[in-house]
C-alpha positions, 0 to 999 in steps of 0.5 A: 477520495479516489485511491491512487496506488496503481497510479504508480504503475505509470513509471514501471518501465523506461523505453521507446515511445510508440506511434500513440505519442501521447500515451504510455510514454515511459514504457517500451512497446512496439507494434505487435503485428509487425514484430510477429510478421518478422519473427519467423525469418529471424535467428540468433540475437535478432530473434532474441531481441524480437521475442523480448520486445514482444513480451514488453509489448504484451505484458499489460495485455496478455499474461500467458502470451507474455510468459511464452515469449519471454521464456523463449527469449530467455532460453535462446539468450542463454543458449547464445550466451547473450547476457543482454538478452537474458537481462531483458527477457527476465525483466519482462517476465517480472513486468508480466507478474507486475501487471498480474498483481503478483509483486513478490514474483515481480521483485524476484525477476527484476532483481535477477535482471538487475544483477545481470545488468550489474555484471554488464555494468550497464548504468542506464538500465541499472538506474531504470531497474531500481526504479522498477523495484521502487514502483513495485514496492509502492504498488504493494504499499511498502511506502517506506521502502519505496521512498528509500529506493527513490533516493537510490534511483536519484544517485544511480541516474546522477552517475556517469556511464563508461563514456563519461556521459550522464546516465539520465535524460531530463525525462528520466529525472522528471520520472523519478521526481514524479514517482517521489511526488506520487508516493508522498501524495499516497502517504498523506504528504500533499504539501511536499508532493505539491512542491515537487510537482511545481518543480516538475512543471517549471522544468517541463516549461523550460524544456518544452515537455510534451503538452499532454504530460504537462497537463497531466502533472497540472492535474496532479498538482490540482489534486494536492491543492484539493487535499490541502483545502486550497480549492482556488489553487486547484482551480488555477492549475485546472484553468491553466491546463485548459489553455493548452491547444488540442494538438491530439485526442488526449488533450481534448479528452483531458480538458473534458475530464478536468471540467468534471474535476472543476465541477467537483471543486465547486461542489466542495466549495458549496457553489452548486450552480457552477458545479452543476454546469461543469458536471453536466457538460462533462457527463454529456461529452464523456458519455457521448465519447464512451468514457464510462468511468468518468461519465458514471461518476459525473452522473452519480454526483449530478443525481446526488445534487438534484436529490438534495435539491428535491428535484427528484425527476432530475435525480432519477434521470442521472441515477439511472444513467449512472447505473447503466454506465456502471453495469456497462463497466462491469459487463465490459470489465473496462472503463471504456465503451470502445477498446481503442479509447485506452490509447488516449489519456483520459484520466492522467496516469495513461500518460506513462503506462497502462493500468493493470486489469486487476486494479480496473476491476477493483476500482469498478466494484468499489464504485459499485459498492458506493453507488448501490449503498447510496441508492438503497438508502435513497430508496429507503428514505422515499419508501420505495420497497422494490428498488430498496430490495433490488439495490440491497441485493446489488450492494451485497453482491458487489460488496462480497466481490470487492471483499474477495478482491481486496483480501487477495490483494492484501495477502500479496501486499503482506507477502511482499513486505515480509519477503522484502524485509527478510531480503533486506535482513539477509543483505544487512547480515551479509554486509556485516559479515563482509565488513568483519572479514575485510577488517580481519584481512587488514589485521593480518596484513598489518601483522605481516608488515613486521615490527616496523608497523606495530603502531599502525597495527595497534590503531587497526586493532582499536578501529576493529574493536570499535567496529565489532562493538558497534556491530554487536550493539546493532545485532542486540538492538535487532534481537530486541525488536524481534523479541518484541514482535514475537511477544505480540504474535507468539507462535502458540497463538498463531498455531491455535488460530490456524487450527480453529480455522482448519476446524471450521473448514473440516466441518464445512463451515466455509462462510465462518472460516472465510470470515476468520481467515480474513480477520487473521490476515488483517491481524497479521498485517496490522501487527507487521505494520505496527511493528514498523511504526512508532505510532498508529491511528486509534482506528487501526489499533481498534481493528487490531484488538477486535481481530485479535479478540475475534480469533481468541473467541473461536479458540476458546469456544465462546468462553468470553464476550467482549465489548469495545467502547470508544468515546465519540469525542475521539477522532479515531482516524486522525489521533495516533498512539503507540501501537499494541500497548493494550494487547498484552493486557488483553492477552493476560485477561484471557489467559490468566483471568477468563481462562480459569473462571467457571462460566462465561466471562466478560472483557471490556475495552474502553477508549476515553478522552480525558483532559487531553489524554487518551485513556485506555481501560482493559477490564475483565471479570476473571478470577483475578491476578492472585488466584490466577498465580496460584492456579498457574503455579500449581498446574503450569509450573514452567509458564512465564508471562513476560508481556507485562514486563516487556510493556513496562519496558516499552513505556519506559523507553517511550517516556524518555522522549516525552515531557508528559509521561505515559502511565499505566496502573493495574487494579484488582477488582472486588465484589460486594463480599470483598472477594477478588472478581477481576482486573482493571488496567488503566493506561494514560497517553498524553495527547500533546506529545503525539 
């Protein structure tokens, strides 16, 4: 399924429409040449306005030029004490970084702009800036925060301005609803998203919403139906979209694109003949028009269908066309043969705003990896040595490029989430301090009112005491959560891992250093994600364990080997478990078992499905618990391991809400001579409560 994360870019701005009425409807952009022609003769606020409008119009095209115009607008506005100009220039600095993919910088500038608009009490733009922040969090995959901000946007748009008029228009409200639906769709809640799209379409019909916009949201509703397995419902939405008159080029192209999607639905239903008809028509028309991405996908699927039908000549024809279109996309770094085509709505999201160049690049290389992967497998099946080697090489190159792109994006996402949580923590702390100060002021006032207010003073004191107690309990809860996170990723492990990676870099082993740096990034991201969620998929848990073991393997210079075995009956991508239950025992196996063993050790991690329960086993062939305690008592007198106790407390808290309890057991293993030869930890997690 196609990834939609940058689809949320469609809602980044709200503003005036351009001469291309069917595209970029939700952003403020102008004719750049016209603005540049009038700029030399302008001064004061008029010049500042033109400068920030140039930044608004170029933010998705040219980063450096946008920064120049926005900074010029900011400097001039500050000199003139023109606060509206300061806010606008700062906002478009944030937009430039958004389209560059630097979300922390985006949030920094957009928040500064928001603060200025709050000073000016400009409620419409306050609401729109909140939506900017919401979309930025969604683009960084910080979905919980994005959904929280959607609710805040709703409230902001419902407010009245100083004239008593509503802050929002119907279009503003629809944009917020569509944003919420998109986030729900990204987080696997297609049923809820479909309900919102249905509401969107109903309001759109009643208010005569622009037809291109309506078609796009019919396509979004169809996508939700496909995700829910409701193929006939999806076809119904697509057929309704095809009834719209071709009032502009976007509607004409969207109809061709929706025919491609109809072909894909028929393919999912197993209606091969119908799929071939629609995909063939879409390929021929879209490739002729110059829409590279859609025609490449249609051609690839046609090739796969004919290959499965053993019609090799037809398959090779479409595979060859698919490869040519893919190479053209890579060469042009674009989805379009002609640059002017980006001003039509051909896939959906262009209805509101352009996509970032970074997203398009990642999409192209993701398509390349999928295509070359299938082609070298087909070549291998047919015994074609030369094409097999060529496609293997192309696949490797595309995969390496994609991994590098994804690694940089994931680091930005981690940074964005970390800085956001840090900012929220600061805001919460300041809010608590302000509440406390307010109560202290109230207490002082009550005392000064004299003896006549003794009763009221007593009541105020009781209220103050209760609120302070609540704040203290909340602080203690926060400390417990921080303690758990520090236990999961203690500083010694982080510093040792980074030191090991630094050692590889110093020794010029850049390939291995890159691999382990990526594993370290994946581990940190996984731990941050796990700490914010009650459950995660078994697949994510396994990836976290493997990343952790790989890093420990470097640290201890191959002191041990490990094996992770997963019962094939387990659906690792669907089943969920509480995160990080096994990790403390894996850490104990290394630090207290393998570490003290002479020679190389073995660690076995097993995931089994037994009687509707997930059984996790952590086994090592180290020195055993008793011997480890003796050695650590002698050589590490100050050492305290709290991992087991914290895990025991976690399980106790988790079991309060469960009918069938999570259980774990630690077994001391012995060899044939009766001597301790390792430790086995068994964790039993019932599935029916998950």
